[in-house]
Backbone and ligand atoms as CSV (ligand in chain L), in Angstrom:
chain,resi,resn,atom,element,x,y,z
A,1,MET,N,N,-8.101,-128.039,42.423
A,1,MET,CA,C,-8.103,-127.480,43.791
A,1,MET,C,C,-6.564,-127.336,44.255
A,2,LEU,N,N,-6.274,-126.145,44.975
A,2,LEU,CA,C,-4.828,-126.193,45.565
A,2,LEU,C,C,-4.853,-126.865,46.924
A,3,ARG,N,N,-4.069,-127.793,47.004
A,3,ARG,CA,C,-4.234,-128.657,48.293
A,3,ARG,C,C,-3.368,-128.261,49.469
A,4,LYS,N,N,-2.253,-127.770,49.198
A,4,LYS,CA,C,-1.418,-127.256,50.344
A,4,LYS,C,C,-0.292,-126.306,49.915
A,5,ILE,N,N,0.391,-125.612,50.733
A,5,ILE,CA,C,1.556,-124.970,50.409
A,5,ILE,C,C,2.750,-126.004,50.095
A,6,GLU,N,N,3.191,-126.147,48.964
A,6,GLU,CA,C,4.223,-127.297,48.620
A,6,GLU,C,C,5.505,-126.600,49.077
A,7,HIS,N,N,5.806,-125.427,48.703
A,7,HIS,CA,C,7.119,-124.790,49.115
A,7,HIS,C,C,7.061,-123.335,48.973
A,8,LEU,N,N,7.892,-122.604,49.708
A,8,LEU,CA,C,8.215,-121.218,49.524
A,8,LEU,C,C,9.467,-121.189,48.759
A,9,GLY,N,N,9.461,-120.406,47.701
A,9,GLY,CA,C,10.849,-120.072,47.008
A,9,GLY,C,C,11.353,-118.657,47.510
A,10,ILE,N,N,12.677,-118.974,47.940
A,10,ILE,CA,C,13.391,-117.514,48.364
A,10,ILE,C,C,14.620,-117.356,47.487
A,11,ALA,N,N,14.772,-116.211,46.958
A,11,ALA,CA,C,15.827,-115.864,46.191
A,11,ALA,C,C,17.015,-115.587,47.040
A,12,VAL,N,N,18.233,-116.185,46.771
A,12,VAL,CA,C,19.430,-115.924,47.629
A,12,VAL,C,C,20.506,-115.640,46.722
A,13,GLU,N,N,21.589,-114.985,47.234
A,13,GLU,CA,C,22.687,-114.605,46.287
A,13,GLU,C,C,23.645,-115.893,46.227
A,14,SER,N,N,23.803,-116.694,47.470
A,14,SER,CA,C,24.579,-117.760,47.453
A,14,SER,C,C,23.893,-118.924,48.197
A,15,ILE,N,N,23.632,-119.995,47.505
A,15,ILE,CA,C,23.071,-121.102,48.232
A,15,ILE,C,C,23.935,-121.661,49.330
A,16,GLU,N,N,25.208,-121.585,49.045
A,16,GLU,CA,C,26.303,-122.105,50.037
A,16,GLU,C,C,26.199,-121.306,51.340
A,17,GLU,N,N,26.216,-119.973,51.089
A,17,GLU,CA,C,25.936,-119.147,52.365
A,17,GLU,C,C,24.648,-119.099,53.099
A,18,SER,N,N,23.453,-119.207,52.146
A,18,SER,CA,C,22.199,-119.146,52.693
A,18,SER,C,C,21.746,-120.578,53.515
A,19,LEU,N,N,22.406,-121.601,53.033
A,19,LEU,CA,C,22.109,-122.837,53.553
A,19,LEU,C,C,22.510,-122.876,54.896
A,20,LYS,N,N,23.608,-122.105,55.361
A,20,LYS,CA,C,24.200,-122.184,56.746
A,20,LYS,C,C,23.056,-121.661,57.541
A,21,ILE,N,N,22.340,-120.478,57.042
A,21,ILE,CA,C,21.468,-119.822,57.795
A,21,ILE,C,C,20.193,-120.554,57.987
A,22,TYR,N,N,19.767,-121.268,56.782
A,22,TYR,CA,C,18.420,-121.910,56.895
A,22,TYR,C,C,18.570,-123.362,57.550
A,23,GLU,N,N,19.696,-123.838,57.387
A,23,GLU,CA,C,19.971,-125.207,58.072
A,23,GLU,C,C,19.933,-124.972,59.600
A,24,ALA,N,N,20.451,-123.849,60.101
A,24,ALA,CA,C,20.459,-123.526,61.506
A,24,ALA,C,C,19.038,-123.146,61.918
A,25,LEU,N,N,18.337,-122.397,61.152
A,25,LEU,CA,C,17.039,-121.674,61.444
A,25,LEU,C,C,15.984,-122.952,61.611
A,26,LEU,N,N,16.209,-123.904,60.710
A,26,LEU,CA,C,15.125,-125.008,60.550
A,26,LEU,C,C,15.542,-126.015,61.376
A,27,GLY,N,N,16.760,-126.248,61.722
A,27,GLY,CA,C,17.287,-127.410,62.462
A,27,GLY,C,C,17.264,-128.705,61.579
A,28,THR,N,N,17.486,-128.389,60.415
A,28,THR,CA,C,17.467,-129.733,59.434
A,28,THR,C,C,18.381,-129.392,58.301
A,29,SER,N,N,18.815,-130.519,57.661
A,29,SER,CA,C,19.789,-130.407,56.537
A,29,SER,C,C,19.001,-130.376,55.144
A,30,CYS,N,N,19.701,-129.652,54.206
A,30,CYS,CA,C,19.209,-129.653,52.940
A,30,CYS,C,C,19.135,-131.051,52.352
A,31,TYR,N,N,18.044,-131.303,51.744
A,31,TYR,CA,C,18.023,-132.870,51.281
A,31,TYR,C,C,18.291,-132.867,49.709
A,32,LYS,N,N,18.449,-131.790,49.019
A,32,LYS,CA,C,18.610,-131.961,47.614
A,32,LYS,C,C,19.053,-130.446,47.103
A,33,ILE,N,N,20.210,-130.651,46.328
A,33,ILE,CA,C,20.643,-129.400,45.547
A,33,ILE,C,C,20.395,-129.742,44.180
A,34,GLU,N,N,19.857,-128.954,43.413
A,34,GLU,CA,C,19.615,-129.375,41.788
A,34,GLU,C,C,19.675,-128.081,40.986
A,35,SER,N,N,20.309,-128.181,39.882
A,35,SER,CA,C,20.203,-127.038,38.954
A,35,SER,C,C,19.146,-127.354,37.944
A,36,VAL,N,N,18.427,-126.246,37.510
A,36,VAL,CA,C,17.471,-126.266,36.445
A,36,VAL,C,C,18.024,-125.487,35.347
A,37,GLU,N,N,18.736,-126.243,34.310
A,37,GLU,CA,C,19.621,-125.289,33.522
A,37,GLU,C,C,18.745,-124.463,32.532
A,38,SER,N,N,17.581,-125.026,32.120
A,38,SER,CA,C,16.742,-124.166,31.254
A,38,SER,C,C,16.488,-122.868,31.932
A,39,GLU,N,N,16.353,-122.730,33.283
A,39,GLU,CA,C,16.098,-121.474,33.912
A,39,GLU,C,C,17.280,-120.860,34.529
A,40,PHE,N,N,18.406,-121.339,34.258
A,40,PHE,CA,C,19.756,-120.679,34.860
A,40,PHE,C,C,19.509,-120.497,36.332
A,41,VAL,N,N,19.141,-121.609,37.020
A,41,VAL,CA,C,18.879,-121.562,38.508
A,41,VAL,C,C,19.361,-122.774,39.230
A,42,LYS,N,N,19.991,-122.489,40.317
A,42,LYS,CA,C,20.384,-123.636,41.182
A,42,LYS,C,C,19.456,-123.574,42.410
A,43,THR,N,N,19.019,-124.743,42.846
A,43,THR,CA,C,17.849,-124.818,43.891
A,43,THR,C,C,18.439,-125.696,44.955
A,44,ALA,N,N,18.004,-125.396,46.055
A,44,ALA,CA,C,18.252,-126.130,47.296
A,44,ALA,C,C,17.022,-126.431,48.240
A,45,PHE,N,N,16.630,-127.610,48.513
A,45,PHE,CA,C,15.526,-127.834,49.150
A,45,PHE,C,C,15.630,-128.406,50.773
A,46,LEU,N,N,14.885,-127.723,51.624
A,46,LEU,CA,C,14.908,-128.117,53.034
A,46,LEU,C,C,13.213,-128.412,53.357
A,47,GLN,N,N,13.225,-129.565,54.010
A,47,GLN,CA,C,11.865,-129.967,54.473
A,47,GLN,C,C,11.452,-129.298,55.803
A,48,VAL,N,N,10.231,-128.678,55.875
A,48,VAL,CA,C,9.746,-128.156,57.025
A,48,VAL,C,C,8.296,-128.706,57.185
A,49,GLY,N,N,8.208,-129.745,58.112
A,49,GLY,CA,C,6.807,-130.405,58.165
A,49,GLY,C,C,6.383,-130.954,56.821
A,50,GLU,N,N,5.125,-130.575,56.490
A,50,GLU,CA,C,4.540,-130.920,55.146
A,50,GLU,C,C,5.090,-130.005,54.105
A,51,SER,N,N,5.583,-128.940,54.295
A,51,SER,CA,C,6.117,-128.028,53.222
A,51,SER,C,C,7.623,-127.927,53.207
A,52,LYS,N,N,8.043,-127.207,52.223
A,52,LYS,CA,C,9.405,-127.175,51.910
A,52,LYS,C,C,10.034,-125.654,51.637
A,53,ILE,N,N,11.218,-125.440,51.988
A,53,ILE,CA,C,11.780,-124.004,51.463
A,53,ILE,C,C,12.713,-124.589,50.262
A,54,GLU,N,N,12.468,-123.627,49.266
A,54,GLU,CA,C,13.300,-123.880,48.008
A,54,GLU,C,C,14.158,-122.522,47.960
A,55,LEU,N,N,15.492,-122.758,48.069
A,55,LEU,CA,C,16.559,-121.518,47.970
A,55,LEU,C,C,16.768,-121.508,46.381
A,56,LEU,N,N,16.786,-120.296,45.935
A,56,LEU,CA,C,16.958,-120.135,44.470
A,56,LEU,C,C,18.266,-119.251,44.299
A,57,GLU,N,N,19.184,-119.732,43.572
A,57,GLU,CA,C,20.366,-118.918,43.224
A,57,GLU,C,C,20.498,-118.849,41.735
A,58,ALA,N,N,20.770,-117.609,41.151
A,58,ALA,CA,C,20.802,-117.501,39.737
A,58,ALA,C,C,22.205,-117.920,39.348
A,59,THR,N,N,22.309,-118.686,38.200
A,59,THR,CA,C,23.495,-118.998,37.652
A,59,THR,C,C,23.869,-118.107,36.372
A,60,ASN,N,N,22.895,-117.049,36.151
A,60,ASN,CA,C,23.037,-116.195,34.987
A,60,ASN,C,C,22.497,-114.734,35.367
A,61,PRO,N,N,23.153,-113.834,35.441
A,61,PRO,CA,C,22.412,-112.522,35.878
A,61,PRO,C,C,21.183,-112.171,35.141
A,62,ASP,N,N,21.142,-112.651,33.967
A,62,ASP,CA,C,19.823,-112.389,33.041
A,62,ASP,C,C,18.648,-113.355,33.342
A,63,SER,N,N,18.779,-114.196,34.206
A,63,SER,CA,C,17.714,-115.091,34.420
A,63,SER,C,C,16.695,-114.493,35.274
A,64,ALA,N,N,15.503,-115.184,35.313
A,64,ALA,CA,C,14.471,-114.621,36.139
A,64,ALA,C,C,14.861,-114.262,37.593
A,65,ILE,N,N,15.642,-115.097,38.341
A,65,ILE,CA,C,15.975,-114.956,39.575
A,65,ILE,C,C,17.201,-113.879,39.625
A,66,GLY,N,N,18.043,-113.785,38.666
A,66,GLY,CA,C,19.041,-112.769,38.600
A,66,GLY,C,C,18.321,-111.458,38.457
A,67,LYS,N,N,17.401,-111.338,37.679
A,67,LYS,CA,C,16.761,-110.036,37.419
A,67,LYS,C,C,15.902,-109.684,38.887
A,68,PHE,N,N,15.374,-110.685,39.436
A,68,PHE,CA,C,14.658,-110.375,40.782
A,68,PHE,C,C,15.595,-109.950,41.677
A,69,LEU,N,N,16.698,-110.477,41.818
A,69,LEU,CA,C,17.801,-110.138,42.915
A,69,LEU,C,C,18.345,-108.664,42.599
A,70,SER,N,N,18.463,-108.370,41.421
A,70,SER,CA,C,19.034,-107.016,41.172
A,70,SER,C,C,17.848,-106.029,41.303
A,71,LYS,N,N,16.556,-106.352,41.059
A,71,LYS,CA,C,15.576,-105.390,41.261
A,71,LYS,C,C,15.143,-105.277,42.720
A,72,LYS,N,N,14.954,-106.524,43.378
A,72,LYS,CA,C,14.395,-106.444,44.752
A,72,LYS,C,C,15.163,-106.873,45.908
A,73,GLY,N,N,16.313,-107.697,45.398
A,73,GLY,CA,C,17.194,-108.098,46.423
A,73,GLY,C,C,16.738,-109.438,46.996
A,74,LYS,N,N,17.584,-109.948,47.908
A,74,LYS,CA,C,17.186,-111.264,48.484
A,74,LYS,C,C,15.781,-111.280,49.256
A,75,GLY,N,N,15.079,-112.450,49.213
A,75,GLY,CA,C,13.821,-112.516,49.953
A,75,GLY,C,C,12.791,-113.523,49.278
A,76,ILE,N,N,11.620,-113.527,49.802
A,76,ILE,CA,C,10.683,-114.365,49.262
A,76,ILE,C,C,10.371,-114.100,47.911
A,77,HIS,N,N,10.531,-114.965,46.862
A,77,HIS,CA,C,10.230,-114.936,45.491
A,77,HIS,C,C,9.035,-115.501,44.975
A,78,HIS,N,N,8.532,-116.756,45.579
A,78,HIS,CA,C,7.184,-117.139,45.022
A,78,HIS,C,C,6.659,-118.094,46.004
A,79,ILE,N,N,5.309,-118.373,45.921
A,79,ILE,CA,C,4.711,-119.361,46.916
A,79,ILE,C,C,4.152,-120.423,45.971
A,80,ALA,N,N,4.486,-121.699,46.326
A,80,ALA,CA,C,4.160,-122.754,45.479
A,80,ALA,C,C,2.918,-123.679,46.163
A,81,PHE,N,N,1.916,-123.908,45.295
A,81,PHE,CA,C,1.016,-124.803,45.859
A,81,PHE,C,C,0.882,-126.190,45.202
A,82,ASP,N,N,0.700,-127.345,45.848
A,82,ASP,CA,C,0.535,-128.443,45.337
A,82,ASP,C,C,-0.710,-128.803,44.731
A,83,VAL,N,N,-0.850,-129.451,43.622
A,83,VAL,CA,C,-2.013,-129.704,42.990
A,83,VAL,C,C,-1.999,-131.133,42.385
A,84,GLU,N,N,-3.296,-131.616,42.412
A,84,GLU,CA,C,-3.299,-133.062,41.902
A,84,GLU,C,C,-3.206,-133.155,40.406
A,85,ASP,N,N,-3.725,-132.254,39.594
A,85,ASP,CA,C,-3.702,-132.376,38.351
A,85,ASP,C,C,-3.510,-130.919,37.729
A,86,ILE,N,N,-2.232,-130.653,37.224
A,86,ILE,CA,C,-1.853,-129.361,36.890
A,86,ILE,C,C,-2.458,-128.952,35.555
A,87,GLU,N,N,-2.715,-129.928,34.706
A,87,GLU,CA,C,-3.490,-129.398,33.494
A,87,GLU,C,C,-4.883,-128.894,33.835
A,88,ASP,N,N,-5.606,-129.625,34.633
A,88,ASP,CA,C,-6.933,-129.158,35.024
A,88,ASP,C,C,-6.884,-127.813,35.826
A,89,GLU,N,N,-5.941,-127.659,36.663
A,89,GLU,CA,C,-5.763,-126.322,37.369
A,89,GLU,C,C,-5.429,-125.166,36.376
A,90,ILE,N,N,-4.449,-125.500,35.436
A,90,ILE,CA,C,-4.285,-124.448,34.558
A,90,ILE,C,C,-5.477,-124.041,33.680
A,91,ARG,N,N,-6.364,-125.002,33.295
A,91,ARG,CA,C,-7.666,-124.795,32.641
A,91,ARG,C,C,-8.623,-123.931,33.491
A,92,ARG,N,N,-8.636,-124.404,34.737
A,92,ARG,CA,C,-9.596,-123.897,35.690
A,92,ARG,C,C,-9.268,-122.411,35.909
A,93,LEU,N,N,-7.974,-122.197,36.216
A,93,LEU,CA,C,-7.534,-120.682,36.483
A,93,LEU,C,C,-7.547,-119.972,35.268
A,94,THR,N,N,-7.266,-120.397,34.126
A,94,THR,CA,C,-7.406,-119.633,32.889
A,94,THR,C,C,-8.863,-119.014,32.735
A,95,ALA,N,N,-9.721,-120.129,33.080
A,95,ALA,CA,C,-11.271,-119.693,32.810
A,95,ALA,C,C,-11.567,-118.801,34.025
A,96,GLU,N,N,-11.007,-118.797,35.057
A,96,GLU,CA,C,-11.174,-117.796,36.225
A,96,GLU,C,C,-10.671,-116.363,35.834
A,97,GLY,N,N,-9.860,-116.280,34.783
A,97,GLY,CA,C,-9.315,-115.049,34.368
A,97,GLY,C,C,-7.900,-114.806,34.915
A,98,PHE,N,N,-7.249,-115.736,35.431
A,98,PHE,CA,C,-5.923,-115.452,35.825
A,98,PHE,C,C,-4.897,-115.663,34.575
A,99,GLU,N,N,-3.814,-114.765,34.670
A,99,GLU,CA,C,-2.991,-114.889,33.533
A,99,GLU,C,C,-1.818,-115.841,33.876
A,100,LEU,N,N,-1.688,-116.927,33.004
A,100,LEU,CA,C,-0.606,-117.805,33.279
A,100,LEU,C,C,0.727,-117.625,32.675
A,101,ILE,N,N,1.809,-117.589,33.157
A,101,ILE,CA,C,3.049,-117.533,32.549
A,101,ILE,C,C,3.356,-118.668,31.584
A,102,HIS,N,N,2.939,-119.740,32.223
A,102,HIS,CA,C,3.163,-121.047,31.372
A,102,HIS,C,C,1.569,-121.665,31.228
A,103,THR,N,N,1.319,-121.728,29.967
A,103,THR,CA,C,-0.123,-122.260,29.650
A,103,THR,C,C,0.064,-123.691,29.600
A,104,SER,N,N,1.081,-124.383,29.440
A,104,SER,CA,C,1.198,-125.888,29.589
A,104,SER,C,C,2.373,-126.131,30.830
A,105,PRO,N,N,2.310,-127.338,31.305
A,105,PRO,CA,C,3.179,-127.591,32.464
A,105,PRO,C,C,4.708,-127.876,31.888
A,106,LYS,N,N,5.588,-127.391,32.601
A,106,LYS,CA,C,7.005,-127.689,32.177
A,106,LYS,C,C,7.754,-128.348,33.404
A,107,ASP,N,N,8.924,-128.825,33.048
A,107,ASP,CA,C,9.603,-129.599,34.059
A,107,ASP,C,C,10.171,-128.589,35.113
A,108,GLY,N,N,10.133,-128.893,36.350
A,108,GLY,CA,C,10.692,-128.126,37.327
A,108,GLY,C,C,11.642,-128.902,38.160
A,109,ALA,N,N,12.203,-128.174,39.342
A,109,ALA,CA,C,13.183,-128.868,40.214
A,109,ALA,C,C,12.369,-129.931,41.088
A,110,ASP,N,N,12.909,-130.874,41.816
A,110,ASP,CA,C,12.493,-131.688,42.690
A,110,ASP,C,C,11.206,-132.618,42.252
A,111,ASN,N,N,11.563,-133.095,40.853
A,111,ASN,CA,C,10.569,-134.066,40.293
A,111,ASN,C,C,9.249,-133.644,40.268
A,112,LYS,N,N,9.161,-132.266,39.770
A,112,LYS,CA,C,7.764,-131.689,39.631
A,112,LYS,C,C,7.397,-131.212,38.229
A,113,LEU,N,N,6.109,-131.167,37.873
A,113,LEU,CA,C,5.646,-130.616,36.825
A,113,LEU,C,C,5.105,-129.023,37.335
A,114,ILE,N,N,5.557,-128.101,36.749
A,114,ILE,CA,C,5.131,-126.653,37.295
A,114,ILE,C,C,4.518,-125.790,36.188
A,115,ALA,N,N,3.815,-124.785,36.743
A,115,ALA,CA,C,3.369,-123.732,35.934
A,115,ALA,C,C,3.360,-122.406,36.832
A,116,PHE,N,N,3.735,-121.303,36.395
A,116,PHE,CA,C,3.633,-120.085,37.034
A,116,PHE,C,C,2.435,-119.213,36.622
A,117,LEU,N,N,1.772,-118.567,37.562
A,117,LEU,CA,C,0.774,-117.464,37.348
A,117,LEU,C,C,1.455,-116.091,37.456
A,118,HIS,N,N,1.138,-115.266,36.581
A,118,HIS,CA,C,1.543,-113.924,36.582
A,118,HIS,C,C,1.260,-113.043,37.686
A,119,PRO,N,N,2.175,-112.558,38.421
A,119,PRO,CA,C,1.908,-111.840,39.757
A,119,PRO,C,C,0.941,-110.770,39.468
A,120,LYS,N,N,0.806,-110.077,38.393
A,120,LYS,CA,C,-0.214,-108.996,38.189
A,120,LYS,C,C,-1.645,-109.555,38.035
A,121,SER,N,N,-1.862,-110.875,38.065
A,121,SER,CA,C,-3.152,-111.291,38.276
A,121,SER,C,C,-3.412,-112.023,39.620
A,122,THR,N,N,-2.412,-111.936,40.445
A,122,THR,CA,C,-2.550,-112.579,41.801
A,122,THR,C,C,-2.072,-111.635,42.867
A,123,ASP,N,N,-2.434,-110.356,42.628
A,123,ASP,CA,C,-2.210,-109.315,43.720
A,123,ASP,C,C,-0.904,-109.206,44.021
A,124,GLY,N,N,0.050,-109.386,43.107
A,124,GLY,CA,C,1.575,-109.039,43.374
A,124,GLY,C,C,2.376,-110.035,43.926
A,125,VAL,N,N,1.724,-111.334,43.861
A,125,VAL,CA,C,2.446,-112.519,44.452
A,125,VAL,C,C,2.700,-113.575,43.246
A,126,LEU,N,N,3.992,-113.922,43.045
A,126,LEU,CA,C,4.165,-114.899,42.077
A,126,LEU,C,C,3.820,-116.308,42.605
A,127,VAL,N,N,3.047,-116.883,41.777
A,127,VAL,CA,C,2.375,-118.068,42.371
A,127,VAL,C,C,2.755,-119.343,41.421
A,128,GLU,N,N,3.221,-120.457,42.015
A,128,GLU,CA,C,3.618,-121.545,41.241
A,128,GLU,C,C,2.612,-122.681,41.517
A,129,LEU,N,N,2.293,-123.473,40.604
A,129,LEU,CA,C,1.535,-124.788,40.600
A,129,LEU,C,C,2.449,-125.827,40.639
A,130,CYS,N,N,2.474,-126.921,41.466
A,130,CYS,CA,C,3.195,-127.980,41.094
A,130,CYS,C,C,2.519,-129.226,41.295
A,131,GLN,N,N,2.956,-130.255,40.521
A,131,GLN,CA,C,2.450,-131.553,40.738
A,131,GLN,C,C,3.589,-132.531,40.589
A,132,GLU,N,N,3.524,-133.448,41.568
A,132,GLU,CA,C,4.518,-134.582,41.599
A,132,GLU,C,C,4.489,-135.198,40.416
A,133,LYS,N,N,5.636,-135.489,39.817
A,133,LYS,CA,C,5.563,-136.333,38.478
A,133,LYS,C,C,5.092,-137.723,38.421
A,134,ASN,N,N,5.376,-138.301,39.497
A,134,ASN,CA,C,4.804,-139.713,39.346
A,134,ASN,C,C,3.388,-139.717,39.885
A,135,GLY,N,N,2.564,-138.844,39.674
A,135,GLY,CA,C,1.162,-138.917,40.066
A,135,GLY,C,C,0.891,-138.302,41.337
A,136,SER,N,N,0.646,-138.968,42.372
A,136,SER,CA,C,0.350,-138.727,43.708
A,136,SER,C,C,1.418,-137.800,44.260
A,137,SER,N,N,0.966,-136.777,44.996
A,137,SER,CA,C,2.153,-136.003,45.665
A,137,SER,C,C,2.036,-135.906,47.217
A,138,LYS,N,N,1.882,-137.122,47.653
A,138,LYS,CA,C,1.850,-137.103,49.024
A,138,LYS,C,C,3.115,-137.224,49.723
A,139,SER,N,N,3.769,-136.128,49.880
A,139,SER,CA,C,5.159,-136.047,50.444
A,139,SER,C,C,5.296,-135.379,51.643
L,1,ZN,ZN,ZN,9.305,-123.040,43.402
């Protein structure tokens, strides 16, 4: 079961520049900046109620975010849902006929296990599943 929208991922050209906008917009400060070197991406997180905004900056133009920015420009990149057991959800969604980009969970930013669904099986929206690494994800 997908429990809530954990975060929205937004592709930006510069986290430093975009944080000024999002911190002013949301009236809160970024609580974490983290690089995911395997994905060539730098991330920044802001809390909004029960959900988060994740800003994504490419550290390499050939990365997924780099390619997204050059094709589509800045903007909403993915929607991430909180799940209790990511392996169960991967099995369930595969059985439902969804195409998964990651068929087993991988390490993501912000202490999460993650897996992405291919947007061609989700009506054009890139969907991320994420599970808090220490079990419960009551955040
Ligand atoms: Zn994300």
